[in-house]
C-alpha positions in Angstrom: 196.6 -87.4 32.2 196.6 -90.8 33.4 193.5 -90.3 35.4 191.6 -88.7 32.4 192.6 -91.6 30.3 191.5 -94.1 32.6 187.9 -92.9 32.7 185.7 -94.6 30.1 183.7 -92.7 27.6 180.0 -92.9 28.0 178.5 -94.3 24.9 175.3 -92.8 23.8 172.2 -95.2 22.9 171.5 -95.0 19.5 168.3 -92.9 18.6 165.3 -95.1 17.9 163.8 -94.2 14.7 160.3 -92.4 15.1 157.5 -94.7 14.2 154.9 -92.9 12.1 151.6 -94.2 12.9 149.3 -94.4 10.0 146.1 -92.9 10.6 143.2 -95.7 10.9 140.2 -95.2 9.0 137.7 -94.1 11.1 135.1 -96.7 12.0 131.5 -95.9 11.0 128.8 -96.4 13.6 126.6 -99.4 13.1 123.2 -98.3 11.3 120.5 -99.2 14.0 117.7 -101.2 12.5 114.4 -99.1 12.3 111.4 -101.2 12.7 109.2 -100.7 9.8 105.7 -99.3 10.5 103.1 -102.1 9.9 101.5 -101.8 6.5 97.8 -101.7 6.8 95.8 -104.1 4.9 94.5 -102.8 1.7 91.2 -101.1 2.0 89.4 -103.5 -0.4 90.4 -106.4 2.1 88.9 -104.5 5.1 85.7 -104.0 3.1 85.6 -107.7 2.1 86.1 -108.7 5.9 83.2 -106.1 6.7 80.7 -107.6 4.1 81.6 -111.3 4.9 81.0 -110.6 8.9 77.7 -108.7 8.0 76.6 -111.6 6.1 77.2 -113.9 9.0 75.3 -111.4 11.3 72.3 -111.1 9.0 72.1 -114.9 8.6 71.9 -115.1 12.4 69.1 -112.4 12.4 67.2 -114.0 9.5 67.4 -117.3 11.7 65.6 -115.6 14.4 62.9 -114.2 12.1 62.3 -117.7 10.8 63.1 -119.8 13.9 65.6 -121.7 11.6 68.0 -124.0 13.4 69.9 -124.7 10.1 70.4 -120.9 9.5 71.5 -120.5 13.2 74.2 -123.4 12.8 75.6 -121.8 9.5 76.3 -118.5 11.4 77.8 -119.9 14.6 81.1 -121.7 14.9 80.6 -125.4 15.5 81.6 -128.0 17.9 82.3 -126.7 21.6 83.8 -123.4 20.5 80.5 -121.4 20.7 79.6 -119.6 24.0 76.4 -117.5 24.5 74.4 -115.3 26.6 70.7 -115.7 25.9 68.0 -113.2 26.1 66.4 -115.5 28.7 69.3 -114.7 30.9 71.0 -118.0 31.0 74.4 -119.0 29.6 74.6 -121.9 26.8 77.9 -123.7 26.1 78.6 -125.3 22.5 76.2 -125.2 19.8 74.5 -128.2 20.5 73.1 -126.6 23.7 71.9 -123.7 21.8 70.2 -126.0 19.3 68.5 -127.9 22.3 67.4 -124.4 23.6 65.8 -123.5 20.2 63.9 -127.0 20.0 62.5 -126.1 23.5 61.6 -122.6 22.2 59.7 -124.0 19.4 57.2 -125.6 21.8 56.6 -122.4 24.0 56.6 -119.6 21.4 56.4 -118.5 17.7 58.0 -115.4 15.8 55.0 -113.4 14.5 54.9 -112.4 10.8 55.2 -108.8 9.7 51.5 -109.1 8.5 50.4 -109.9 12.1 52.1 -107.1 13.9 53.2 -104.6 11.3 56.9 -105.5 11.6 59.1 -108.6 11.3 59.6 -110.6 14.5 63.1 -109.3 14.6 63.1 -105.6 13.5 65.8 -104.1 11.5 68.9 -103.6 13.6 69.6 -100.0 14.5 72.8 -98.4 15.8 75.0 -101.0 14.2 78.8 -100.8 15.2 81.2 -103.1 13.5 85.0 -103.2 14.6 87.4 -105.3 12.7 90.7 -106.0 14.2 92.7 -108.6 12.1 91.1 -112.0 12.5 88.7 -110.8 15.3 85.7 -108.4 15.2 82.7 -107.5 17.2 79.3 -106.0 16.1 76.9 -104.3 18.6 73.2 -103.4 17.6 69.8 -102.9 19.1 66.4 -104.0 17.9 62.9 -105.6 19.0 62.0 -109.1 19.1 58.2 -109.9 18.7 56.8 -113.5 19.4 53.7 -115.1 20.5 53.6 -117.3 23.5 51.8 -120.5 22.5 48.5 -121.3 24.2 50.0 -124.7 25.3 53.3 -123.2 26.6 54.2 -124.5 30.0 57.4 -122.4 30.1 58.2 -121.0 33.6 60.6 -118.4 32.4 60.6 -115.1 34.1 61.1 -113.5 30.6 57.8 -114.9 29.0 54.3 -113.6 29.8 51.1 -115.6 29.9 50.2 -118.2 27.3 48.8 -116.7 24.1 50.1 -113.4 24.8 52.1 -111.4 22.3 55.5 -110.1 23.6 57.6 -107.2 22.2 61.0 -107.3 23.6 63.4 -104.4 23.1 67.0 -105.9 23.4 70.7 -105.1 22.9 73.2 -107.6 21.4 76.9 -108.0 20.9 78.3 -110.4 18.4 81.9 -111.6 18.5 83.5 -113.0 15.3 86.6 -114.9 14.6 88.0 -115.7 11.3 88.0 -119.5 12.1 85.6 -122.2 12.0 85.5 -125.3 14.1 87.8 -127.1 11.9 90.4 -124.3 11.7 89.3 -123.1 8.2 90.0 -119.2 7.7 86.2 -118.0 7.5 84.2 -115.7 9.7 82.1 -117.4 12.3 80.1 -115.9 15.2 81.9 -117.2 18.4 79.9 -115.5 21.0 76.5 -113.9 21.3 75.4 -111.8 24.2 71.7 -110.5 24.3 70.1 -108.5 27.2 66.9 -106.6 27.5 66.9 -102.8 26.5 65.6 -100.2 28.9 62.0 -99.2 28.2 61.7 -96.7 25.3 61.7 -93.2 26.6 63.5 -93.9 30.0 66.0 -91.5 30.8 69.4 -92.8 31.0 70.8 -92.7 34.4 73.3 -90.1 34.9 72.1 -88.1 31.9 
């Protein structure tokens, strides 16, 4: 008995109350930002750009028909921003160089009137293609330039024939436009002009 009484009873630890976890509201995944597709410019704005660009191009072609330096300067961007590849095969920088070229050409050639050759000095452009992308655009076309080399001409250009002769020059042209003038105003101006002789009429294109 004594041995039994001497033994201490083991006390049981109190049971811990069960903690009931409350269900947490499920987290919604963050919505991904979907890029909105670019909204195309209204059709009327694109057509307005086309009309304005074609008007600048026409002024440039009319300048050639009349040998008008004033009209040329209205079509080209001013200052030192203009850059051009002339039909004579040379490159000209800034509008002042093109003006100097035209002053020189006025002493060596003259555009012929339609009454003289049956067509204007600069024939109506054909295969005209105009692409407008935002504030830039380019136009390509083909035509024929008819001039008379003045009898007093002393030009040594490989492009010109003898003094007093009439020249009919088929050519191709590329015009690059930017909606900005030399002062930063948002108006369409021609920033680059590239002109090169066309292959002889009737000649088969290489590869076709």
